[in-house]
N, CA, C, O and the ligand as a Tripos MOL2 file, in Angstrom:
@<TRIPOS>MOLECULE
protein
  229   227    58     0     0
PROTEIN
NO_CHARGES

@<TRIPOS>ATOM
      1 N         -82.5470  -20.8750   -4.5120 N.3       1 MET1
      2 CA        -81.8530  -21.8500   -5.3500 C.3       1 MET1
      3 C         -82.8150  -22.9230   -5.7930 C.2       1 MET1
      4 O         -83.6250  -23.3940   -4.9940 O.2       1 MET1
      5 N         -82.7460  -23.3170   -7.0450 N.am      2 LYS2
      6 CA        -83.5820  -24.3940   -7.5630 C.3       2 LYS2
      7 C         -82.6950  -25.4050   -8.2710 C.2       2 LYS2
      8 O         -82.1630  -25.1440   -9.3510 O.2       2 LYS2
      9 N         -82.5470  -26.5650   -7.6410 N.am      3 ILE3
     10 CA        -81.7950  -27.6420   -8.2710 C.3       3 ILE3
     11 C         -82.7830  -28.7440   -8.6300 C.2       3 ILE3
     12 O         -83.4710  -29.2790   -7.7600 O.2       3 ILE3
     13 N         -82.8500  -29.0790   -9.9060 N.am      4 ASP4
     14 CA        -83.7680  -30.1240  -10.3410 C.3       4 ASP4
     15 C         -83.3720  -31.4710   -9.7490 C.2       4 ASP4
     16 O         -82.1920  -31.7630   -9.5560 O.2       4 ASP4
     17 N         -84.3980  -32.2880   -9.4630 N.am      5 ASP5
     18 CA        -84.1420  -33.5940   -8.8580 C.3       5 ASP5
     19 C         -83.2850  -34.4790   -9.7620 C.2       5 ASP5
     20 O         -82.4040  -35.2000   -9.2920 O.2       5 ASP5
     21 N         -83.5580  -34.4130  -11.0690 N.am      6 TRP6
     22 CA        -82.7930  -35.2660  -11.9920 C.3       6 TRP6
     23 C         -81.3360  -34.8530  -12.0020 C.2       6 TRP6
     24 O         -80.4440  -35.6870  -12.1610 O.2       6 TRP6
     25 N         -81.0980  -33.5560  -11.8310 N.am      7 LEU7
     26 CA        -79.7170  -33.0880  -11.8050 C.3       7 LEU7
     27 C         -79.0250  -33.5520  -10.5270 C.2       7 LEU7
     28 O         -77.8780  -34.0000  -10.5410 O.2       7 LEU7
     29 N         -79.7500  -33.4320   -9.4370 N.am      8 LEU8
     30 CA        -79.1870  -33.8620   -8.1560 C.3       8 LEU8
     31 C         -78.8650  -35.3580   -8.1890 C.2       8 LEU8
     32 O         -77.9060  -35.8110   -7.5630 O.2       8 LEU8
     33 N         -79.6790  -36.1200   -8.9310 N.am      9 ASP9
     34 CA        -79.4660  -37.5630   -9.0050 C.3       9 ASP9
     35 C         -78.1430  -37.9170   -9.6720 C.2       9 ASP9
     36 O         -77.5130  -38.9140   -9.3180 O.2       9 ASP9
     37 N         -77.7240  -37.1070  -10.6330 N.am     10 ILE10
     38 CA        -76.5060  -37.4610  -11.3730 C.3      10 ILE10
     39 C         -75.2710  -36.7870  -10.8040 C.2      10 ILE10
     40 O         -74.1490  -37.1180  -11.1870 O.2      10 ILE10
     41 N         -75.4720  -35.8400   -9.8890 N.am     11 LEU11
     42 CA        -74.3220  -35.1810   -9.2960 C.3      11 LEU11
     43 C         -73.7300  -36.0380   -8.1830 C.2      11 LEU11
     44 O         -74.4430  -36.7490   -7.4760 O.2      11 LEU11
     45 N         -72.4300  -35.9540   -8.0490 N.am     12 ALA12
     46 CA        -71.7510  -36.6690   -6.9730 C.3      12 ALA12
     47 C         -70.6090  -35.8070   -6.4640 C.2      12 ALA12
     48 O         -70.0670  -34.9650   -7.1810 O.2      12 ALA12
     49 N         -70.2690  -36.0360   -5.2320 N.am     13 CYS13
     50 CA        -69.1470  -35.3290   -4.6380 C.3      13 CYS13
     51 C         -67.8670  -35.6590   -5.4120 C.2      13 CYS13
     52 O         -67.5370  -36.8380   -5.5440 O.2      13 CYS13
     53 N         -67.1440  -34.6810   -5.9210 N.am     14 PRO14
     54 CA        -65.9280  -34.9720   -6.6770 C.3      14 PRO14
     55 C         -64.8100  -35.5480   -5.8140 C.2      14 PRO14
     56 O         -63.8700  -36.1510   -6.3320 O.2      14 PRO14
     57 N         -64.9110  -35.3660   -4.5150 N.am     15 ALA15
     58 CA        -63.8550  -35.8700   -3.6380 C.3      15 ALA15
     59 C         -64.0490  -37.3400   -3.3020 C.2      15 ALA15
     60 O         -63.0770  -38.0940   -3.2560 O.2      15 ALA15
     61 N         -65.3120  -37.7680   -3.0620 N.am     16 CYS16
     62 CA        -65.5280  -39.1380   -2.5930 C.3      16 CYS16
     63 C         -66.6100  -39.8660   -3.3880 C.2      16 CYS16
     64 O         -66.8740  -41.0380   -3.1200 O.2      16 CYS16
     65 N         -67.2440  -39.2020   -4.3620 N.am     17 LYS17
     66 CA        -68.2570  -39.8090   -5.2410 C.3      17 LYS17
     67 C         -69.5610  -40.1490   -4.5230 C.2      17 LYS17
     68 O         -70.3890  -40.8740   -5.0740 O.2      17 LYS17
     69 N         -69.7600  -39.6440   -3.3150 N.am     18 ALA18
     70 CA        -71.0220  -39.8670   -2.6150 C.3      18 ALA18
     71 C         -72.0960  -38.9350   -3.1960 C.2      18 ALA18
     72 O         -71.7740  -37.9020   -3.7830 O.2      18 ALA18
     73 N         -73.3720  -39.3070   -3.0270 N.am     19 PRO19
     74 CA        -74.4440  -38.4200   -3.4870 C.3      19 PRO19
     75 C         -74.4250  -37.0870   -2.7350 C.2      19 PRO19
     76 O         -73.8860  -36.9770   -1.6330 O.2      19 PRO19
     77 N         -75.0270  -36.0860   -3.3650 N.am     20 LEU20
     78 CA        -75.1040  -34.7650   -2.7420 C.3      20 LEU20
     79 C         -76.5310  -34.4870   -2.3080 C.2      20 LEU20
     80 O         -77.4870  -34.9900   -2.8980 O.2      20 LEU20
     81 N         -76.6580  -33.6770   -1.2660 N.am     21 ARG21
     82 CA        -77.9570  -33.2870   -0.7420 C.3      21 ARG21
     83 C         -78.0810  -31.7710   -0.8600 C.2      21 ARG21
     84 O         -77.1810  -31.0300   -0.4670 O.2      21 ARG21
     85 N         -79.1960  -31.3280   -1.4010 N.am     22 ALA22
     86 CA        -79.3940  -29.8980   -1.5940 C.3      22 ALA22
     87 C         -79.8200  -29.2250   -0.3000 C.2      22 ALA22
     88 O         -80.7550  -29.6650    0.3690 O.2      22 ALA22
     89 N         -79.1270  -28.1640    0.0350 N.am     23 ASP23
     90 CA        -79.5390  -27.3170    1.1500 C.3      23 ASP23
     91 C         -80.0330  -26.0050    0.5420 C.2      23 ASP23
     92 O         -79.2680  -25.0650    0.3280 O.2      23 ASP23
     93 N         -81.3440  -25.9780    0.2700 N.am     24 THR24
     94 CA        -81.8830  -24.8590   -0.4970 C.3      24 THR24
     95 C         -81.8720  -23.5610    0.2880 C.2      24 THR24
     96 O         -81.8230  -22.4820   -0.3020 O.2      24 THR24
     97 N         -81.9160  -23.6500    1.6060 N.am     25 ASP25
     98 CA        -81.8830  -22.4310    2.4130 C.3      25 ASP25
     99 C         -80.5370  -21.7360    2.3030 C.2      25 ASP25
    100 O         -80.4580  -20.5090    2.2530 O.2      25 ASP25
    101 N         -79.4870  -22.5330    2.2660 N.am     26 ALA26
    102 CA        -78.1440  -21.9710    2.2790 C.3      26 ALA26
    103 C         -77.5280  -21.8700    0.8880 C.2      26 ALA26
    104 O         -76.3940  -21.4150    0.7400 O.2      26 ALA26
    105 N         -78.2810  -22.2970   -0.1410 N.am     27 ASP27
    106 CA        -77.7170  -22.3060   -1.4860 C.3      27 ASP27
    107 C         -76.4300  -23.1090   -1.5450 C.2      27 ASP27
    108 O         -75.4100  -22.6450   -2.0540 O.2      27 ASP27
    109 N         -76.4980  -24.2960   -1.0270 N.am     28 GLU28
    110 CA        -75.3220  -25.1480   -1.0120 C.3      28 GLU28
    111 C         -75.7120  -26.5900   -1.3000 C.2      28 GLU28
    112 O         -76.8690  -26.9790   -1.1430 O.2      28 GLU28
    113 N         -74.7280  -27.3740   -1.7230 N.am     29 LEU29
    114 CA        -74.9070  -28.8030   -1.8800 C.3      29 LEU29
    115 C         -73.9560  -29.4900   -0.9180 C.2      29 LEU29
    116 O         -72.7480  -29.2540   -0.9410 O.2      29 LEU29
    117 N         -74.5140  -30.3440   -0.0710 N.am     30 ALA30
    118 CA        -73.7100  -31.0010    0.9490 C.3      30 ALA30
    119 C         -73.4610  -32.4470    0.5680 C.2      30 ALA30
    120 O         -74.3740  -33.1450    0.1270 O.2      30 ALA30
    121 N         -72.2250  -32.8990    0.7370 N.am     31 CYS31
    122 CA        -71.8830  -34.3000    0.5430 C.3      31 CYS31
    123 C         -72.5610  -35.1230    1.6340 C.2      31 CYS31
    124 O         -72.5930  -34.7210    2.7970 O.2      31 CYS31
    125 N         -73.1050  -36.2820    1.2480 N.am     32 THR32
    126 CA        -73.8390  -37.1010    2.2230 C.3      32 THR32
    127 C         -72.9200  -38.0630    2.9720 C.2      32 THR32
    128 O         -73.3740  -38.7860    3.8590 O.2      32 THR32
    129 N         -71.6460  -38.0780    2.6300 N.am     33 SER33
    130 CA        -70.7110  -38.9600    3.3210 C.3      33 SER33
    131 C         -70.3120  -38.3580    4.6670 C.2      33 SER33
    132 O         -69.9450  -37.1880    4.7630 O.2      33 SER33
    133 N         -70.3970  -39.1970    5.7060 N.am     34 ASP34
    134 CA        -70.0230  -38.7210    7.0370 C.3      34 ASP34
    135 C         -68.5330  -38.4160    7.1280 C.2      34 ASP34
    136 O         -68.1200  -37.5030    7.8430 O.2      34 ASP34
    137 N         -67.7390  -39.1810    6.4060 N.am     35 THR35
    138 CA        -66.2930  -39.0140    6.5160 C.3      35 THR35
    139 C         -65.7820  -37.8740    5.6490 C.2      35 THR35
    140 O         -64.7030  -37.3410    5.9080 O.2      35 THR35
    141 N         -66.5250  -37.4950    4.6400 N.am     36 CYS36
    142 CA        -66.0900  -36.4230    3.7340 C.3      36 CYS36
    143 C         -66.6410  -35.0840    4.2140 C.2      36 CYS36
    144 O         -65.8920  -34.2140    4.6590 O.2      36 CYS36
    145 N         -67.9620  -34.9310    4.1180 N.am     37 GLY37
    146 CA        -68.6120  -33.7700    4.6860 C.3      37 GLY37
    147 C         -68.3300  -32.4400    4.0220 C.2      37 GLY37
    148 O         -68.5240  -31.3960    4.6460 O.2      37 GLY37
    149 N         -67.8810  -32.4410    2.7840 N.am     38 LEU38
    150 CA        -67.6390  -31.1840    2.0880 C.3      38 LEU38
    151 C         -68.9590  -30.5530    1.6540 C.2      38 LEU38
    152 O         -69.9280  -31.2520    1.3570 O.2      38 LEU38
    153 N         -68.9800  -29.2250    1.6220 N.am     39 ILE39
    154 CA        -70.1680  -28.4880    1.2170 C.3      39 ILE39
    155 C         -69.7900  -27.5690    0.0630 C.2      39 ILE39
    156 O         -68.8680  -26.7590    0.1530 O.2      39 ILE39
    157 N         -70.5420  -27.7300   -1.0290 N.am     40 TYR40
    158 CA        -70.2240  -27.0000   -2.2540 C.3      40 TYR40
    159 C         -71.1850  -25.8390   -2.4650 C.2      40 TYR40
    160 O         -72.3810  -25.9680   -2.2080 O.2      40 TYR40
    161 N         -70.6770  -24.7220   -2.9260 N.am     41 PRO41
    162 CA        -71.5410  -23.5630   -3.1670 C.3      41 PRO41
    163 C         -72.3320  -23.7140   -4.4670 C.2      41 PRO41
    164 O         -71.9340  -24.4610   -5.3610 O.2      41 PRO41
    165 N         -73.4360  -23.0080   -4.5620 N.am     42 VAL42
    166 CA        -74.2140  -22.9220   -5.7900 C.3      42 VAL42
    167 C         -74.2700  -21.4480   -6.1750 C.2      42 VAL42
    168 O         -74.7600  -20.6110   -5.4180 O.2      42 VAL42
    169 N         -73.7630  -21.1510   -7.3550 N.am     43 ARG43
    170 CA        -73.7230  -19.7610   -7.8110 C.3      43 ARG43
    171 C         -74.5600  -19.6180   -9.0710 C.2      43 ARG43
    172 O         -74.3330  -20.3130  -10.0620 O.2      43 ARG43
    173 N         -75.5280  -18.7100   -9.0270 N.am     44 ASP44
    174 CA        -76.4260  -18.5030  -10.1640 C.3      44 ASP44
    175 C         -77.0720  -19.8130  -10.5940 C.2      44 ASP44
    176 O         -77.1780  -20.1070  -11.7850 O.2      44 ASP44
    177 N         -77.5020  -20.5980   -9.6050 N.am     45 ASP45
    178 CA        -78.1670  -21.8810   -9.8190 C.3      45 ASP45
    179 C         -77.2550  -22.9310  -10.4470 C.2      45 ASP45
    180 O         -77.7390  -23.9540  -10.9300 O.2      45 ASP45
    181 N         -75.9710  -22.7010  -10.4470 N.am     46 ILE46
    182 CA        -75.0300  -23.6710  -11.0020 C.3      46 ILE46
    183 C         -74.1520  -24.2060   -9.8830 C.2      46 ILE46
    184 O         -73.4030  -23.4490   -9.2640 O.2      46 ILE46
    185 N         -74.2380  -25.5100   -9.6190 N.am     47 PRO47
    186 CA        -73.3990  -26.0850   -8.5660 C.3      47 PRO47
    187 C         -71.9200  -25.9830   -8.9240 C.2      47 PRO47
    188 O         -71.5160  -26.3160  -10.0380 O.2      47 PRO47
    189 N         -71.1370  -25.5290   -7.9880 N.am     48 VAL48
    190 CA        -69.6920  -25.4290   -8.1880 C.3      48 VAL48
    191 C         -69.0470  -26.6230   -7.4820 C.2      48 VAL48
    192 O         -68.7110  -26.5690   -6.2990 O.2      48 VAL48
    193 N         -68.8880  -27.6980   -8.2500 N.am     49 LEU49
    194 CA        -68.3980  -28.9410   -7.6520 C.3      49 LEU49
    195 C         -66.8830  -29.0300   -7.7880 C.2      49 LEU49
    196 O         -66.3470  -29.8840   -8.4940 O.2      49 LEU49
    197 N         -66.2250  -28.1340   -7.1000 N.am     50 LEU50
    198 CA        -64.7700  -28.1140   -7.0700 C.3      50 LEU50
    199 C         -64.3130  -28.2420   -5.6290 C.2      50 LEU50
    200 O         -64.7830  -27.5200   -4.7500 O.2      50 LEU50
    201 N         -63.4040  -29.1560   -5.3990 N.am     51 VAL51
    202 CA        -62.9190  -29.3510   -4.0330 C.3      51 VAL51
    203 C         -62.2830  -28.0650   -3.5040 C.2      51 VAL51
    204 O         -62.3820  -27.7600   -2.3160 O.2      51 VAL51
    205 N         -61.6380  -27.3220   -4.3840 N.am     52 ASP52
    206 CA        -61.0010  -26.0700   -3.9600 C.3      52 ASP52
    207 C         -62.0170  -25.0450   -3.4880 C.2      52 ASP52
    208 O         -61.6930  -24.1800   -2.6740 O.2      52 ASP52
    209 N         -63.2530  -25.1330   -3.9940 N.am     53 GLU53
    210 CA        -64.2930  -24.1620   -3.6590 C.3      53 GLU53
    211 C         -65.1490  -24.6320   -2.4870 C.2      53 GLU53
    212 O         -65.9240  -23.8540   -1.9310 O.2      53 GLU53
    213 N         -65.0140  -25.8840   -2.1160 N.am     54 ALA54
    214 CA        -65.8540  -26.4520   -1.0640 C.3      54 ALA54
    215 C         -65.3670  -26.0300    0.3170 C.2      54 ALA54
    216 O         -64.2100  -25.6590    0.5150 O.2      54 ALA54
    217 N         -66.3000  -26.1030    1.2610 N.am     55 ARG55
    218 CA        -65.9050  -25.8590    2.6500 C.3      55 ARG55
    219 C         -66.2420  -27.0960    3.4700 C.2      55 ARG55
    220 O         -67.0760  -27.9150    3.0840 O.2      55 ARG55
    221 N         -65.5770  -27.2080    4.6000 N.am     56 LYS56
    222 CA        -65.8630  -28.3180    5.4870 C.3      56 LYS56
    223 C         -67.0970  -28.0400    6.3290 C.2      56 LYS56
    224 O         -67.3110  -26.9100    6.7690 O.2      56 LYS56
    225 N         -67.9110  -29.0720    6.5540 N.am     57 ALA57
    226 CA        -69.1240  -28.8980    7.3560 C.3      57 ALA57
    227 C         -68.7560  -28.5900    8.8080 C.2      57 ALA57
    228 O         -69.6420  -28.4100    9.6440 O.2      57 ALA57
    229 ZN        -67.7370  -36.1280   -0.3810 Zn       58 ZN58
@<TRIPOS>BOND
     1     1     2 1
     2     2     3 1
     3     3     4 2
     4     3     5 am
     5     5     6 1
     6     6     7 1
     7     7     8 2
     8     7     9 am
     9     9    10 1
    10    10    11 1
    11    11    12 2
    12    11    13 am
    13    13    14 1
    14    14    15 1
    15    15    16 2
    16    15    17 am
    17    17    18 1
    18    18    19 1
    19    19    20 2
    20    19    21 am
    21    21    22 1
    22    22    23 1
    23    23    24 2
    24    23    25 am
    25    25    26 1
    26    26    27 1
    27    27    28 2
    28    27    29 am
    29    29    30 1
    30    30    31 1
    31    31    32 2
    32    31    33 am
    33    33    34 1
    34    34    35 1
    35    35    36 2
    36    35    37 am
    37    37    38 1
    38    38    39 1
    39    39    40 2
    40    39    41 am
    41    41    42 1
    42    42    43 1
    43    43    44 2
    44    43    45 am
    45    45    46 1
    46    46    47 1
    47    47    48 2
    48    47    49 am
    49    49    50 1
    50    50    51 1
    51    51    52 2
    52    51    53 am
    53    53    54 1
    54    54    55 1
    55    55    56 2
    56    55    57 am
    57    57    58 1
    58    58    59 1
    59    59    60 2
    60    59    61 am
    61    61    62 1
    62    62    63 1
    63    63    64 2
    64    63    65 am
    65    65    66 1
    66    66    67 1
    67    67    68 2
    68    67    69 am
    69    69    70 1
    70    70    71 1
    71    71    72 2
    72    71    73 am
    73    73    74 1
    74    74    75 1
    75    75    76 2
    76    75    77 am
    77    77    78 1
    78    78    79 1
    79    79    80 2
    80    79    81 am
    81    81    82 1
    82    82    83 1
    83    83    84 2
    84    83    85 am
    85    85    86 1
    86    86    87 1
    87    87    88 2
    88    87    89 am
    89    89    90 1
    90    90    91 1
    91    91    92 2
    92    91    93 am
    93    93    94 1
    94    94    95 1
    95    95    96 2
    96    95    97 am
    97    97    98 1
    98    98    99 1
    99    99   100 2
   100    99   101 am
   101   101   102 1
   102   102   103 1
   103   103   104 2
   104   103   105 am
   105   105   106 1
   106   106   107 1
   107   107   108 2
   108   107   109 am
   109   109   110 1
   110   110   111 1
   111   111   112 2
   112   111   113 am
   113   113   114 1
   114   114   115 1
   115   115   116 2
   116   115   117 am
   117   117   118 1
   118   118   119 1
   119   119   120 2
   120   119   121 am
   121   121   122 1
   122   122   123 1
   123   123   124 2
   124   123   125 am
   125   125   126 1
   126   126   127 1
   127   127   128 2
   128   127   129 am
   129   129   130 1
   130   130   131 1
   131   131   132 2
   132   131   133 am
   133   133   134 1
   134   134   135 1
   135   135   136 2
   136   135   137 am
   137   137   138 1
   138   138   139 1
   139   139   140 2
   140   139   141 am
   141   141   142 1
   142   142   143 1
   143   143   144 2
   144   143   145 am
   145   145   146 1
   146   146   147 1
   147   147   148 2
   148   147   149 am
   149   149   150 1
   150   150   151 1
   151   151   152 2
   152   151   153 am
   153   153   154 1
   154   154   155 1
   155   155   156 2
   156   155   157 am
   157   157   158 1
   158   158   159 1
   159   159   160 2
   160   159   161 am
   161   161   162 1
   162   162   163 1
   163   163   164 2
   164   163   165 am
   165   165   166 1
   166   166   167 1
   167   167   168 2
   168   167   169 am
   169   169   170 1
   170   170   171 1
   171   171   172 2
   172   171   173 am
   173   173   174 1
   174   174   175 1
   175   175   176 2
   176   175   177 am
   177   177   178 1
   178   178   179 1
   179   179   180 2
   180   179   181 am
   181   181   182 1
   182   182   183 1
   183   183   184 2
   184   183   185 am
   185   185   186 1
   186   186   187 1
   187   187   188 2
   188   187   189 am
   189   189   190 1
   190   190   191 1
   191   191   192 2
   192   191   193 am
   193   193   194 1
   194   194   195 1
   195   195   196 2
   196   195   197 am
   197   197   198 1
   198   198   199 1
   199   199   200 2
   200   199   201 am
   201   201   202 1
   202   202   203 1
   203   203   204 2
   204   203   205 am
   205   205   206 1
   206   206   207 1
   207   207   208 2
   208   207   209 am
   209   209   210 1
   210   210   211 1
   211   211   212 2
   212   211   213 am
   213   213   214 1
   214   214   215 1
   215   215   216 2
   216   215   217 am
   217   217   218 1
   218   218   219 1
   219   219   220 2
   220   219   221 am
   221   221   222 1
   222   222   223 1
   223   223   224 2
   224   223   225 am
   225   225   226 1
   226   226   227 1
   227   227   228 2
@<TRIPOS>SUBSTRUCTURE
     1 MET1         2 RESIDUE 1 A MET
     2 LYS2         6 RESIDUE 1 A LYS
     3 ILE3        10 RESIDUE 1 A ILE
     4 ASP4        14 RESIDUE 1 A ASP
     5 ASP5        18 RESIDUE 1 A ASP
     6 TRP6        22 RESIDUE 1 A TRP
     7 LEU7        26 RESIDUE 1 A LEU
     8 LEU8        30 RESIDUE 1 A LEU
     9 ASP9        34 RESIDUE 1 A ASP
    10 ILE10       38 RESIDUE 1 A ILE
    11 LEU11       42 RESIDUE 1 A LEU
    12 ALA12       46 RESIDUE 1 A ALA
    13 CYS13       50 RESIDUE 1 A CYS
    14 PRO14       54 RESIDUE 1 A PRO
    15 ALA15       58 RESIDUE 1 A ALA
    16 CYS16       62 RESIDUE 1 A CYS
    17 LYS17       66 RESIDUE 1 A LYS
    18 ALA18       70 RESIDUE 1 A ALA
    19 PRO19       74 RESIDUE 1 A PRO
    20 LEU20       78 RESIDUE 1 A LEU
    21 ARG21       82 RESIDUE 1 A ARG
    22 ALA22       86 RESIDUE 1 A ALA
    23 ASP23       90 RESIDUE 1 A ASP
    24 THR24       94 RESIDUE 1 A THR
    25 ASP25       98 RESIDUE 1 A ASP
    26 ALA26      102 RESIDUE 1 A ALA
    27 ASP27      106 RESIDUE 1 A ASP
    28 GLU28      110 RESIDUE 1 A GLU
    29 LEU29      114 RESIDUE 1 A LEU
    30 ALA30      118 RESIDUE 1 A ALA
    31 CYS31      122 RESIDUE 1 A CYS
    32 THR32      126 RESIDUE 1 A THR
    33 SER33      130 RESIDUE 1 A SER
    34 ASP34      134 RESIDUE 1 A ASP
    35 THR35      138 RESIDUE 1 A THR
    36 CYS36      142 RESIDUE 1 A CYS
    37 GLY37      146 RESIDUE 1 A GLY
    38 LEU38      150 RESIDUE 1 A LEU
    39 ILE39      154 RESIDUE 1 A ILE
    40 TYR40      158 RESIDUE 1 A TYR
    41 PRO41      162 RESIDUE 1 A PRO
    42 VAL42      166 RESIDUE 1 A VAL
    43 ARG43      170 RESIDUE 1 A ARG
    44 ASP44      174 RESIDUE 1 A ASP
    45 ASP45      178 RESIDUE 1 A ASP
    46 ILE46      182 RESIDUE 1 A ILE
    47 PRO47      186 RESIDUE 1 A PRO
    48 VAL48      190 RESIDUE 1 A VAL
    49 LEU49      194 RESIDUE 1 A LEU
    50 LEU50      198 RESIDUE 1 A LEU
    51 VAL51      202 RESIDUE 1 A VAL
    52 ASP52      206 RESIDUE 1 A ASP
    53 GLU53      210 RESIDUE 1 A GLU
    54 ALA54      214 RESIDUE 1 A ALA
    55 ARG55      218 RESIDUE 1 A ARG
    56 LYS56      222 RESIDUE 1 A LYS
    57 ALA57      226 RESIDUE 1 A ALA
    58 ZN58       229 GROUP 0 **** ****
């Protein structure tokens, strides 16, 4: 997975608006909020920022 830094900068968790952290090993984007903790999948290098698609950490 390759997520550009500028893209990561403008992305935010749709549930709590916290910044996201790229987990390149797992092809996922993790919410940086301790209270939220949702993890979003990345499919074909496109982040799927949908709460319905996210999983709990
Ligand atoms: Zn969040």
